[in-house]
C-alpha positions, 0 to 999 in steps of 0.5 A: 479436516484434511483437504483433497488433492484437487482442493490443494491444487486449486488453492495453489493455483489461486494463490499463484494467480494472485501472487502474479497480479500483486504489487507486494506481499505481507506475511504475518503470524496470527497465533493468538487471534480469535476467529472473530478477529481473523474475520474482521481482518479479512473484512478490512482486507477486502475493503482495503484492496488486499487479498488475505489467505491462510495457507499451509506453509508447504502449499504457499511455498509451491504457490510462490515458486516462480513468482516475485515472492519466492524470496519469502519461502524461508519465512513460512514458519508457524501459523501464518497469513499471507496478504497481497496488495492488489490495488496499490503497493501499500494496501496489504501493509496498510490493512495489517498495520491498522489491524496491528494497532489494536491486536498485538498478537498479529506479528509481521514476519516478512514483507516482499516488494519488487522481489526483495525480502524485507524484514517485518519492521519495514511494514510501516514504511510500505504502509505509508506509500501513497495510493494510486489516487494520491500518487496521481494527485501528487504527480498532477501537482508537480506537473502544474507547479511550473505553469502556476509559477509562469502565470504568477510571474507574467501577472506580477508586472501588470499588478505592480504597475496597477499598484503603482498607479493606484499609489500615485493616484492616492498621493495626488488625491491626498495632496 
């Protein structure tokens, strides 16, 4: 069914708005997937903090014009689904990567991160990026390490003295 001009404008505006808020983008060819599989992919995306949309290639090119993802315009060939990471840079890549494990028909054609176009083979690399919570916990662990080391270092002389006194005591009791 053909879309009206207003519907096309609304879709371009929606995709452009999401692209301006997104951390990264994934473009995948979905030829060979059933409607049920596409629905499952969309549900996984919603749960995983990603935005997935099947958009006509010309409309997607218009929507991405002037955004960091304009570099992807040459990759729009055939039936493709466009995914944006909204929560963290790797969320869309994680969703697509997990879905691809069970469905070989989904082929990643392009990835964009920080305005750079990456080949589809880099999907797993982007999917392995930590989530926001994981990154914060890693940062806290790094910030806490010097304090822990200082505490262990300052506690060790007292512990060593106590072990020495205990050893002397045990030696005197044994004698």
